[in-house]
Structures are given as structure tokens and as C-alpha cells.
VMD Tcl script that builds the backbone (N, CA, C; Angstrom):
set m [mol new atoms 465]
animate dup $m
set s [atomselect $m all]
$s set {name element resname resid chain x y z} {
  {N N MET 1 A 4.470 -7.816 25.760}
  {CA C MET 1 A 5.784 -7.333 25.427}
  {C C MET 1 A 5.734 -5.806 25.376}
  {N N ILE 2 A 6.703 -5.172 25.991}
  {CA C ILE 2 A 6.756 -3.717 26.057}
  {C C ILE 2 A 7.711 -3.196 24.995}
  {N N ILE 3 A 7.230 -2.214 24.250}
  {CA C ILE 3 A 8.072 -1.564 23.248}
  {C C ILE 3 A 8.872 -0.488 23.968}
  {N N LYS 4 A 10.187 -0.637 23.967}
  {CA C LYS 4 A 11.043 0.300 24.691}
  {C C LYS 4 A 11.212 1.613 23.935}
  {N N ASN 5 A 11.297 1.541 22.621}
  {CA C ASN 5 A 11.457 2.739 21.809}
  {C C ASN 5 A 10.464 2.657 20.658}
  {N N GLU 6 A 9.370 3.365 20.809}
  {CA C GLU 6 A 8.263 3.271 19.857}
  {C C GLU 6 A 8.635 3.751 18.453}
  {N N LYS 7 A 9.407 4.830 18.369}
  {CA C LYS 7 A 9.791 5.355 17.054}
  {C C LYS 7 A 10.638 4.349 16.288}
  {N N ASP 8 A 11.635 3.764 16.936}
  {CA C ASP 8 A 12.480 2.783 16.260}
  {C C ASP 8 A 11.688 1.541 15.874}
  {N N PHE 9 A 10.787 1.127 16.741}
  {CA C PHE 9 A 10.003 -0.071 16.439}
  {C C PHE 9 A 9.185 0.119 15.170}
  {N N TRP 10 A 8.449 1.223 15.096}
  {CA C TRP 10 A 7.589 1.431 13.934}
  {C C TRP 10 A 8.389 1.773 12.673}
  {N N ALA 11 A 9.547 2.416 12.835}
  {CA C ALA 11 A 10.417 2.634 11.681}
  {C C ALA 11 A 10.913 1.293 11.145}
  {N N GLY 12 A 11.275 0.373 12.032}
  {CA C GLY 12 A 11.704 -0.956 11.614}
  {C C GLY 12 A 10.596 -1.720 10.917}
  {N N VAL 13 A 9.371 -1.607 11.435}
  {CA C VAL 13 A 8.233 -2.272 10.791}
  {C C VAL 13 A 8.017 -1.699 9.388}
  {N N LEU 14 A 8.128 -0.384 9.254}
  {CA C LEU 14 A 7.986 0.243 7.939}
  {C C LEU 14 A 9.070 -0.243 6.981}
  {N N PHE 15 A 10.315 -0.330 7.452}
  {CA C PHE 15 A 11.403 -0.837 6.611}
  {C C PHE 15 A 11.139 -2.276 6.184}
  {N N MET 16 A 10.641 -3.085 7.110}
  {CA C MET 16 A 10.343 -4.475 6.756}
  {C C MET 16 A 9.262 -4.550 5.682}
  {N N LEU 17 A 8.205 -3.776 5.846}
  {CA C LEU 17 A 7.124 -3.795 4.860}
  {C C LEU 17 A 7.595 -3.304 3.496}
  {N N LEU 18 A 8.366 -2.227 3.476}
  {CA C LEU 18 A 8.883 -1.718 2.205}
  {C C LEU 18 A 9.844 -2.711 1.555}
  {N N GLY 19 A 10.701 -3.337 2.352}
  {CA C GLY 19 A 11.647 -4.306 1.817}
  {C C GLY 19 A 10.963 -5.528 1.250}
  {N N ILE 20 A 9.988 -6.056 1.976}
  {CA C ILE 20 A 9.252 -7.223 1.482}
  {C C ILE 20 A 8.443 -6.852 0.246}
  {N N GLY 21 A 7.838 -5.659 0.258}
  {CA C GLY 21 A 7.089 -5.208 -0.913}
  {C C GLY 21 A 7.978 -5.072 -2.135}
  {N N ALA 22 A 9.177 -4.511 -1.957}
  {CA C ALA 22 A 10.103 -4.373 -3.082}
  {C C ALA 22 A 10.536 -5.733 -3.604}
  {N N ALA 23 A 10.784 -6.679 -2.703}
  {CA C ALA 23 A 11.197 -8.024 -3.126}
  {C C ALA 23 A 10.073 -8.732 -3.867}
  {N N VAL 24 A 8.842 -8.529 -3.428}
  {CA C VAL 24 A 7.701 -9.171 -4.101}
  {C C VAL 24 A 7.489 -8.571 -5.488}
  {N N VAL 25 A 7.546 -7.255 -5.590}
  {CA C VAL 25 A 7.360 -6.602 -6.885}
  {C C VAL 25 A 8.489 -6.979 -7.843}
  {N N ALA 26 A 9.691 -7.159 -7.324}
  {CA C ALA 26 A 10.836 -7.505 -8.173}
  {C C ALA 26 A 10.713 -8.904 -8.766}
  {N N GLN 27 A 9.820 -9.721 -8.228}
  {CA C GLN 27 A 9.662 -11.078 -8.741}
  {C C GLN 27 A 8.983 -11.110 -10.101}
  {N N GLU 28 A 8.471 -9.962 -10.568}
  {CA C GLU 28 A 7.898 -9.892 -11.915}
  {C C GLU 28 A 8.975 -10.077 -12.977}
  {N N ASN 29 A 10.216 -9.773 -12.618}
  {CA C ASN 29 A 11.348 -9.936 -13.529}
  {C C ASN 29 A 12.091 -11.225 -13.208}
  {N N GLU 30 A 12.852 -11.679 -14.171}
  {CA C GLU 30 A 13.612 -12.911 -13.990}
  {C C GLU 30 A 14.709 -12.702 -12.948}
  {N N LEU 31 A 14.831 -13.636 -12.011}
  {CA C LEU 31 A 15.807 -13.535 -10.939}
  {C C LEU 31 A 17.214 -13.884 -11.422}
  {N N GLY 32 A 17.350 -14.973 -12.170}
  {CA C GLY 32 A 18.657 -15.397 -12.670}
  {C C GLY 32 A 19.442 -16.138 -11.608}
  {N N THR 33 A 20.742 -16.235 -11.806}
  {CA C THR 33 A 21.634 -16.904 -10.854}
  {C C THR 33 A 22.724 -15.938 -10.439}
  {N N LEU 34 A 23.578 -16.375 -9.501}
  {CA C LEU 34 A 24.670 -15.510 -9.073}
  {C C LEU 34 A 25.660 -15.240 -10.196}
  {N N SER 35 A 25.875 -16.223 -11.055}
  {CA C SER 35 A 26.827 -16.018 -12.139}
  {C C SER 35 A 26.205 -15.280 -13.323}
  {N N ARG 36 A 24.890 -15.345 -13.448}
  {CA C ARG 36 A 24.195 -14.662 -14.549}
  {C C ARG 36 A 22.914 -14.036 -13.978}
  {N N MET 37 A 23.080 -12.866 -13.375}
  {CA C MET 37 A 21.969 -12.205 -12.687}
  {C C MET 37 A 20.962 -11.651 -13.671}
  {N N GLY 38 A 19.694 -11.830 -13.323}
  {CA C GLY 38 A 18.623 -11.275 -14.131}
  {C C GLY 38 A 18.243 -9.887 -13.625}
  {N N PRO 39 A 17.288 -9.236 -14.276}
  {CA C PRO 39 A 16.894 -7.886 -13.874}
  {C C PRO 39 A 16.190 -7.828 -12.525}
  {N N GLY 40 A 15.696 -8.947 -12.027}
  {CA C GLY 40 A 15.025 -8.943 -10.734}
  {C C GLY 40 A 15.935 -9.275 -9.566}
  {N N PHE 41 A 17.185 -9.617 -9.844}
  {CA C PHE 41 A 18.091 -10.054 -8.783}
  {C C PHE 41 A 18.429 -8.928 -7.807}
  {N N PHE 42 A 18.913 -7.807 -8.329}
  {CA C PHE 42 A 19.364 -6.706 -7.483}
  {C C PHE 42 A 18.229 -6.112 -6.637}
  {N N PRO 43 A 17.056 -5.822 -7.217}
  {CA C PRO 43 A 15.970 -5.296 -6.366}
  {C C PRO 43 A 15.508 -6.298 -5.308}
  {N N THR 44 A 15.562 -7.590 -5.636}
  {CA C THR 44 A 15.170 -8.599 -4.658}
  {C C THR 44 A 16.139 -8.622 -3.486}
  {N N VAL 45 A 17.418 -8.613 -3.784}
  {CA C VAL 45 A 18.426 -8.624 -2.732}
  {C C VAL 45 A 18.320 -7.362 -1.877}
  {N N LEU 46 A 18.166 -6.199 -2.508}
  {CA C LEU 46 A 18.031 -4.955 -1.749}
  {C C LEU 46 A 16.779 -4.963 -0.878}
  {N N GLY 47 A 15.691 -5.530 -1.399}
  {CA C GLY 47 A 14.472 -5.624 -0.609}
  {C C GLY 47 A 14.658 -6.483 0.627}
  {N N PHE 48 A 15.344 -7.609 0.473}
  {CA C PHE 48 A 15.580 -8.480 1.628}
  {C C PHE 48 A 16.558 -7.854 2.619}
  {N N ILE 49 A 17.540 -7.113 2.132}
  {CA C ILE 49 A 18.458 -6.418 3.038}
  {C C ILE 49 A 17.708 -5.364 3.841}
  {N N LEU 50 A 16.825 -4.608 3.169}
  {CA C LEU 50 A 16.031 -3.599 3.863}
  {C C LEU 50 A 15.110 -4.241 4.891}
  {N N ALA 51 A 14.488 -5.362 4.543}
  {CA C ALA 51 A 13.621 -6.062 5.491}
  {C C ALA 51 A 14.425 -6.579 6.685}
  {N N PHE 52 A 15.625 -7.093 6.435}
  {CA C PHE 52 A 16.477 -7.582 7.519}
  {C C PHE 52 A 16.874 -6.448 8.456}
  {N N LEU 53 A 17.278 -5.311 7.890}
  {CA C LEU 53 A 17.632 -4.160 8.727}
  {C C LEU 53 A 16.434 -3.668 9.537}
  {N N GLY 54 A 15.253 -3.694 8.923}
  {CA C GLY 54 A 14.047 -3.323 9.658}
  {C C GLY 54 A 13.773 -4.261 10.817}
  {N N ALA 55 A 14.006 -5.557 10.609}
  {CA C ALA 55 A 13.814 -6.528 11.693}
  {C C ALA 55 A 14.808 -6.275 12.821}
  {N N VAL 56 A 16.055 -5.971 12.479}
  {CA C VAL 56 A 17.070 -5.685 13.501}
  {C C VAL 56 A 16.692 -4.435 14.294}
  {N N ILE 57 A 16.255 -3.389 13.606}
  {CA C ILE 57 A 15.869 -2.151 14.287}
  {C C ILE 57 A 14.674 -2.385 15.202}
  {N N SER 58 A 13.690 -3.130 14.735}
  {CA C SER 58 A 12.506 -3.404 15.556}
  {C C SER 58 A 12.850 -4.251 16.770}
  {N N LEU 59 A 13.696 -5.247 16.588}
  {CA C LEU 59 A 14.082 -6.093 17.724}
  {C C LEU 59 A 14.891 -5.319 18.753}
  {N N ARG 60 A 15.768 -4.428 18.285}
  {CA C ARG 60 A 16.512 -3.591 19.236}
  {C C ARG 60 A 15.563 -2.683 20.017}
  {N N ALA 61 A 14.497 -2.220 19.384}
  {CA C ALA 61 A 13.525 -1.359 20.074}
  {C C ALA 61 A 12.746 -2.157 21.119}
  {N N LEU 62 A 12.572 -3.453 20.861}
  {CA C LEU 62 A 11.856 -4.293 21.827}
  {C C LEU 62 A 12.755 -4.735 22.975}
  {N N MET 63 A 14.012 -4.986 22.684}
  {CA C MET 63 A 14.910 -5.570 23.682}
  {C C MET 63 A 15.795 -4.550 24.372}
  {N N GLY 64 A 15.585 -3.267 24.102}
  {CA C GLY 64 A 16.386 -2.248 24.763}
  {C C GLY 64 A 16.185 -2.296 26.265}
  {N N SER 65 A 17.187 -1.850 27.012}
  {CA C SER 65 A 17.103 -1.923 28.466}
  {C C SER 65 A 16.399 -0.709 29.068}
  {N N VAL 66 A 16.347 0.380 28.333}
  {CA C VAL 66 A 15.773 1.611 28.858}
  {C C VAL 66 A 14.596 2.026 27.989}
  {N N VAL 67 A 13.501 2.363 28.654}
  {CA C VAL 67 A 12.346 2.873 27.935}
  {C C VAL 67 A 12.653 4.301 27.503}
  {N N SER 68 A 12.372 4.602 26.233}
  {CA C SER 68 A 12.666 5.924 25.693}
  {C C SER 68 A 11.815 6.976 26.380}
  {N N LYS 69 A 12.460 8.063 26.779}
  {CA C LYS 69 A 11.744 9.151 27.451}
  {C C LYS 69 A 11.256 10.203 26.468}
  {N N GLU 70 A 11.518 10.011 25.166}
  {CA C GLU 70 A 11.113 10.990 24.154}
  {C C GLU 70 A 9.606 11.034 23.970}
  {N N GLY 71 A 8.927 10.057 24.412}
  {CA C GLY 71 A 7.496 9.983 24.180}
  {C C GLY 71 A 7.198 9.145 22.960}
  {N N GLY 72 A 5.946 9.147 22.589}
  {CA C GLY 72 A 5.519 8.335 21.460}
  {C C GLY 72 A 5.729 9.036 20.138}
  {N N ILE 73 A 5.092 8.499 19.164}
  {CA C ILE 73 A 5.177 9.052 17.821}
  {C C ILE 73 A 4.314 10.305 17.759}
  {N N ALA 74 A 4.861 11.344 17.180}
  {CA C ALA 74 A 4.134 12.609 17.076}
  {C C ALA 74 A 2.951 12.449 16.118}
  {N N PRO 75 A 1.878 13.180 16.368}
  {CA C PRO 75 A 0.731 13.076 15.457}
  {C C PRO 75 A 1.065 13.632 14.078}
  {N N VAL 76 A 0.365 13.141 13.087}
  {CA C VAL 76 A 0.584 13.585 11.710}
  {C C VAL 76 A -0.079 14.947 11.532}
  {N N HIS 77 A 0.657 15.886 10.972}
  {CA C HIS 77 A 0.115 17.206 10.664}
  {C C HIS 77 A -0.413 17.157 9.231}
  {N N TRP 78 A -1.690 16.874 9.096}
  {CA C TRP 78 A -2.287 16.633 7.786}
  {C C TRP 78 A -2.242 17.856 6.882}
  {N N GLY 79 A -2.397 19.039 7.454}
  {CA C GLY 79 A -2.355 20.247 6.638}
  {C C GLY 79 A -1.003 20.434 5.975}
  {N N VAL 80 A 0.064 20.248 6.740}
  {CA C VAL 80 A 1.415 20.377 6.199}
  {C C VAL 80 A 1.649 19.315 5.128}
  {N N LEU 81 A 1.251 18.095 5.424}
  {CA C LEU 81 A 1.427 16.990 4.473}
  {C C LEU 81 A 0.677 17.265 3.167}
  {N N LEU 82 A -0.551 17.754 3.266}
  {CA C LEU 82 A -1.337 18.026 2.063}
  {C C LEU 82 A -0.760 19.190 1.257}
  {N N PHE 83 A -0.253 20.224 1.931}
  {CA C PHE 83 A 0.351 21.336 1.197}
  {C C PHE 83 A 1.598 20.889 0.441}
  {N N VAL 84 A 2.451 20.103 1.086}
  {CA C VAL 84 A 3.696 19.682 0.444}
  {C C VAL 84 A 3.405 18.719 -0.703}
  {N N LEU 85 A 2.578 17.706 -0.464}
  {CA C LEU 85 A 2.241 16.770 -1.541}
  {C C LEU 85 A 1.440 17.452 -2.649}
  {N N GLY 86 A 0.560 18.378 -2.262}
  {CA C GLY 86 A -0.213 19.119 -3.256}
  {C C GLY 86 A 0.666 20.001 -4.123}
  {N N SER 87 A 1.705 20.581 -3.522}
  {CA C SER 87 A 2.606 21.418 -4.327}
  {C C SER 87 A 3.366 20.575 -5.342}
  {N N VAL 88 A 3.751 19.364 -4.973}
  {CA C VAL 88 A 4.430 18.474 -5.922}
  {C C VAL 88 A 3.463 18.061 -7.041}
  {N N ALA 89 A 2.214 17.793 -6.669}
  {CA C ALA 89 A 1.216 17.427 -7.683}
  {C C ALA 89 A 0.945 18.599 -8.628}
  {N N LEU 90 A 0.835 19.803 -8.081}
  {CA C LEU 90 A 0.646 20.981 -8.931}
  {C C LEU 90 A 1.830 21.192 -9.869}
  {N N PHE 91 A 3.034 20.947 -9.377}
  {CA C PHE 91 A 4.222 21.058 -10.222}
  {C C PHE 91 A 4.139 20.077 -11.385}
  {N N ALA 92 A 3.789 18.842 -11.082}
  {CA C ALA 92 A 3.718 17.819 -12.131}
  {C C ALA 92 A 2.630 18.153 -13.156}
  {N N LEU 93 A 1.499 18.664 -12.684}
  {CA C LEU 93 A 0.397 18.982 -13.590}
  {C C LEU 93 A 0.670 20.224 -14.444}
  {N N SER 94 A 1.434 21.152 -13.908}
  {CA C SER 94 A 1.638 22.415 -14.624}
  {C C SER 94 A 2.924 22.463 -15.441}
  {N N LEU 95 A 3.794 21.490 -15.303}
  {CA C LEU 95 A 5.112 21.560 -15.936}
  {C C LEU 95 A 5.039 21.669 -17.455}
  {N N LEU 96 A 4.249 20.851 -18.097}
  {CA C LEU 96 A 4.223 20.851 -19.565}
  {C C LEU 96 A 3.444 22.028 -20.144}
  {N N THR 97 A 2.495 22.574 -19.408}
  {CA C THR 97 A 1.722 23.686 -19.949}
  {C C THR 97 A 2.277 25.052 -19.543}
  {N N LEU 98 A 2.716 25.191 -18.295}
  {CA C LEU 98 A 3.211 26.482 -17.824}
  {C C LEU 98 A 4.724 26.629 -17.934}
  {N N GLY 99 A 5.424 25.541 -18.139}
  {CA C GLY 99 A 6.875 25.598 -18.259}
  {C C GLY 99 A 7.570 25.408 -16.923}
  {N N LEU 100 A 8.878 25.229 -17.008}
  {CA C LEU 100 A 9.685 24.924 -15.825}
  {C C LEU 100 A 9.705 26.064 -14.819}
  {N N LEU 101 A 9.915 27.270 -15.268}
  {CA C LEU 101 A 10.070 28.384 -14.341}
  {C C LEU 101 A 8.787 28.684 -13.567}
  {N N ALA 102 A 7.660 28.744 -14.255}
  {CA C ALA 102 A 6.393 29.012 -13.574}
  {C C ALA 102 A 6.009 27.850 -12.648}
  {N N SER 103 A 6.314 26.634 -13.047}
  {CA C SER 103 A 5.997 25.474 -12.211}
  {C C SER 103 A 6.825 25.462 -10.934}
  {N N ILE 104 A 8.072 25.899 -11.035}
  {CA C ILE 104 A 8.905 25.970 -9.826}
  {C C ILE 104 A 8.397 27.060 -8.890}
  {N N VAL 105 A 7.940 28.173 -9.451}
  {CA C VAL 105 A 7.352 29.221 -8.615}
  {C C VAL 105 A 6.127 28.679 -7.881}
  {N N ILE 106 A 5.276 27.956 -8.591}
  {CA C ILE 106 A 4.087 27.358 -7.967}
  {C C ILE 106 A 4.490 26.368 -6.877}
  {N N LEU 107 A 5.489 25.546 -7.157}
  {CA C LEU 107 A 5.952 24.548 -6.194}
  {C C LEU 107 A 6.452 25.200 -4.911}
  {N N VAL 108 A 7.320 26.186 -5.029}
  {CA C VAL 108 A 7.922 26.794 -3.846}
  {C C VAL 108 A 6.894 27.587 -3.050}
  {N N VAL 109 A 6.080 28.374 -3.728}
  {CA C VAL 109 A 5.096 29.196 -3.014}
  {C C VAL 109 A 4.048 28.316 -2.332}
  {N N THR 110 A 3.560 27.301 -3.017}
  {CA C THR 110 A 2.541 26.434 -2.420}
  {C C THR 110 A 3.098 25.638 -1.254}
  {N N SER 111 A 4.310 25.119 -1.385}
  {CA C SER 111 A 4.874 24.352 -0.272}
  {C C SER 111 A 5.241 25.250 0.903}
  {N N SER 112 A 5.561 26.514 0.648}
  {CA C SER 112 A 5.849 27.415 1.762}
  {C C SER 112 A 4.588 27.793 2.534}
  {N N LEU 113 A 3.426 27.612 1.929}
  {CA C LEU 113 A 2.173 27.853 2.640}
  {C C LEU 113 A 1.933 26.827 3.745}
  {N N ALA 114 A 2.644 25.709 3.698}
  {CA C ALA 114 A 2.481 24.673 4.717}
  {C C ALA 114 A 2.908 25.179 6.087}
  {N N VAL 115 A 3.880 26.060 6.139}
  {CA C VAL 115 A 4.358 26.589 7.404}
  {C C VAL 115 A 3.437 27.681 7.921}
  {N N GLY 116 A 2.779 28.356 7.008}
  {CA C GLY 116 A 1.942 29.479 7.385}
  {C C GLY 116 A 2.782 30.742 7.496}
  {N N LYS 117 A 2.157 31.856 7.725}
  {CA C LYS 117 A 2.841 33.140 7.895}
  {C C LYS 117 A 3.751 33.464 6.718}
  {N N ILE 118 A 3.287 33.224 5.500}
  {CA C ILE 118 A 4.124 33.533 4.335}
  {C C ILE 118 A 4.313 35.035 4.186}
  {N N GLY 119 A 3.381 35.815 4.698}
  {CA C GLY 119 A 3.511 37.267 4.600}
  {C C GLY 119 A 4.738 37.785 5.320}
  {N N ALA 120 A 5.102 37.141 6.424}
  {CA C ALA 120 A 6.272 37.560 7.181}
  {C C ALA 120 A 7.561 37.055 6.545}
  {N N ARG 121 A 7.460 36.070 5.663}
  {CA C ARG 121 A 8.658 35.467 5.077}
  {C C ARG 121 A 8.697 35.621 3.567}
  {N N TRP 122 A 8.067 36.598 3.023}
  {CA C TRP 122 A 7.992 36.723 1.564}
  {C C TRP 122 A 9.352 36.948 0.939}
  {N N LYS 123 A 10.282 37.601 1.664}
  {CA C LYS 123 A 11.621 37.811 1.109}
  {C C LYS 123 A 12.365 36.486 0.963}
  {N N GLU 124 A 12.282 35.645 1.990}
  {CA C GLU 124 A 12.944 34.341 1.936}
  {C C GLU 124 A 12.374 33.477 0.815}
  {N N VAL 125 A 11.051 33.474 0.710}
  {CA C VAL 125 A 10.403 32.670 -0.324}
  {C C VAL 125 A 10.765 33.191 -1.712}
  {N N SER 126 A 10.836 34.501 -1.863}
  {CA C SER 126 A 11.208 35.085 -3.167}
  {C C SER 126 A 12.635 34.716 -3.558}
  {N N VAL 127 A 13.559 34.823 -2.628}
  {CA C VAL 127 A 14.959 34.483 -2.917}
  {C C VAL 127 A 15.079 33.003 -3.242}
  {N N LEU 128 A 14.415 32.161 -2.468}
  {CA C LEU 128 A 14.459 30.721 -2.724}
  {C C LEU 128 A 13.856 30.381 -4.082}
  {N N THR 129 A 12.762 31.017 -4.420}
  {CA C THR 129 A 12.124 30.773 -5.710}
  {C C THR 129 A 13.043 31.161 -6.865}
  {N N ILE 130 A 13.633 32.333 -6.796}
  {CA C ILE 130 A 14.532 32.782 -7.865}
  {C C ILE 130 A 15.753 31.868 -7.961}
  {N N PHE 131 A 16.320 31.508 -6.823}
  {CA C PHE 131 A 17.502 30.644 -6.819}
  {C C PHE 131 A 17.180 29.271 -7.410}
  {N N LEU 132 A 16.090 28.644 -6.955}
  {CA C LEU 132 A 15.738 27.307 -7.465}
  {C C LEU 132 A 15.364 27.334 -8.937}
  {N N ALA 133 A 14.633 28.347 -9.356}
  {CA C ALA 133 A 14.257 28.442 -10.768}
  {C C ALA 133 A 15.497 28.591 -11.643}
  {N N THR 134 A 16.422 29.441 -11.231}
  {CA C THR 134 A 17.654 29.632 -11.998}
  {C C THR 134 A 18.496 28.359 -12.007}
  {N N LEU 135 A 18.644 27.744 -10.849}
  {CA C LEU 135 A 19.439 26.521 -10.749}
  {C C LEU 135 A 18.851 25.402 -11.609}
  {N N CYS 136 A 17.545 25.207 -11.544}
  {CA C CYS 136 A 16.912 24.156 -12.347}
  {C C CYS 136 A 17.004 24.461 -13.837}
  {N N TRP 137 A 16.884 25.707 -14.194}
  {CA C TRP 137 A 17.000 26.095 -15.603}
  {C C TRP 137 A 18.398 25.776 -16.132}
  {N N VAL 138 A 19.413 26.100 -15.335}
  {CA C VAL 138 A 20.794 25.839 -15.763}
  {C C VAL 138 A 21.086 24.343 -15.779}
  {N N VAL 139 A 20.713 23.648 -14.707}
  {CA C VAL 139 A 21.045 22.217 -14.599}
  {C C VAL 139 A 20.276 21.393 -15.627}
  {N N PHE 140 A 18.957 21.567 -15.688}
  {CA C PHE 140 A 18.151 20.716 -16.563}
  {C C PHE 140 A 18.131 21.199 -18.006}
  {N N GLY 141 A 18.171 22.495 -18.201}
  {CA C GLY 141 A 18.133 23.028 -19.558}
  {C C GLY 141 A 19.465 22.944 -20.284}
  {N N TYR 142 A 20.522 23.365 -19.604}
  {CA C TYR 142 A 21.833 23.402 -20.251}
  {C C TYR 142 A 22.712 22.223 -19.843}
  {N N GLY 143 A 22.652 21.839 -18.581}
  {CA C GLY 143 A 23.538 20.791 -18.088}
  {C C GLY 143 A 23.272 19.427 -18.693}
  {N N ILE 144 A 22.030 18.967 -18.591}
  {CA C ILE 144 A 21.718 17.630 -19.122}
  {C C ILE 144 A 20.819 17.687 -20.350}
  {N N GLY 145 A 20.425 18.856 -20.753}
  {CA C GLY 145 A 19.651 19.003 -21.990}
  {C C GLY 145 A 18.274 18.368 -21.936}
  {N N LEU 146 A 17.623 18.431 -20.799}
  {CA C LEU 146 A 16.287 17.860 -20.653}
  {C C LEU 146 A 15.297 18.653 -21.496}
  {N N GLN 147 A 14.489 17.974 -22.249}
  {CA C GLN 147 A 13.539 18.623 -23.149}
  {C C GLN 147 A 12.247 18.966 -22.418}
  {N N VAL 148 A 12.314 19.967 -21.567}
  {CA C VAL 148 A 11.158 20.454 -20.818}
  {C C VAL 148 A 10.975 21.913 -21.211}
  {N N PRO 149 A 9.748 22.326 -21.502}
  {CA C PRO 149 A 9.557 23.744 -21.846}
  {C C PRO 149 A 9.909 24.646 -20.660}
  {N N VAL 150 A 10.652 25.685 -20.948}
  {CA C VAL 150 A 11.050 26.616 -19.897}
  {C C VAL 150 A 9.974 27.669 -19.669}
  {N N TRP 151 A 9.372 28.121 -20.747}
  {CA C TRP 151 A 8.327 29.137 -20.691}
  {C C TRP 151 A 6.979 28.494 -20.982}
  {N N PRO 152 A 5.877 29.173 -20.628}
  {CA C PRO 152 A 4.557 28.625 -20.928}
  {C C PRO 152 A 4.367 28.394 -22.429}
  {N N THR 153 A 3.588 27.391 -22.768}
  {CA C THR 153 A 3.372 27.064 -24.183}
  {C C THR 153 A 2.594 28.159 -24.907}
  {N N LEU 154 A 1.915 29.033 -24.164}
  {CA C LEU 154 A 1.165 30.134 -24.773}
  {C C LEU 154 A 2.106 31.183 -25.367}
  {N N LEU 155 A 3.313 31.275 -24.797}
  {CA C LEU 155 A 4.273 32.270 -25.282}
  {C C LEU 155 A 4.999 31.662 -26.436}
}
mol reanalyze $m
mol bondsrecalc $m
mol representation Tube
mol addrep $m
């Protein structure tokens, strides 16, 4: 069997796996009935809907009439992936000790290193850092009253 559109096929397979996984994990909670739904009902239904959509996408990729000319799936850029995921991990690790503002600076600067050439883009990164830090401070500190330290605990 020839896969006509490789990207759609593998995206559909991923959706199916995630949907089935969500439905299986949701079985830890009581399912209930249609008239009296339990806490596991909604995640189970959503998991099966996601799996069904993944099956439809994969089948369309197999039964398409034209082979996609876009090429195959692009290789994974591990350096970029590690910088972005590492910046999120650094944010999570530093939030309670360094505070919200310093953690956002670490997050933005570290994730911008994934692209490289930060020296040429330091103005953009600085503006983005100031904007995100201010926005998060206003939204989380004043808007919803989240109890996260804004400044480092040493201060």
C-alpha cells in the first residue's frame, strides 16, 4: 500500500494514539451513563473522537488520488527542540526561587537561543522579554491573583 501523503498519514496515526491513550487513562474514573455522567465520561468520548478523526485523516492520506509532491516528513531539529523544552524546564525550576520576572527573562532568552544569532536580534529579544514579563505580571499578579513570587526570594 502506498502512502499518498506521508505527513497526513503520520499525523493521523499520532491522533489515533493520543486519542486511544486518553480514553484508556480516562477509564481510571467512573464512566457513568448518558443520563448521569461520571468524571471519566467526557475524556473517554473526546479520546474516541480524536482517535476517529485520526483514522479518517490517515485513511484519506492512503486513499488520495495524487501523491503529495511536498516530500516526506522533515527531520527533527534536536538542538531547537532541546533549547525550547529546556527553556520551559528552566522556567519551571526557577519560578519559585527567582520569581516570575527573572524566570520569564530566562525563558525568553534561552528559547531565543534555539534560532541562533541572538547577537543580531538582541533588540527584538529585549522588547519581547520586557513585554512578556510586564504582561504576565499584570495578568497573573493582578488579574487572577496567582500567588507566585514576582521577585527573587532573596530580596
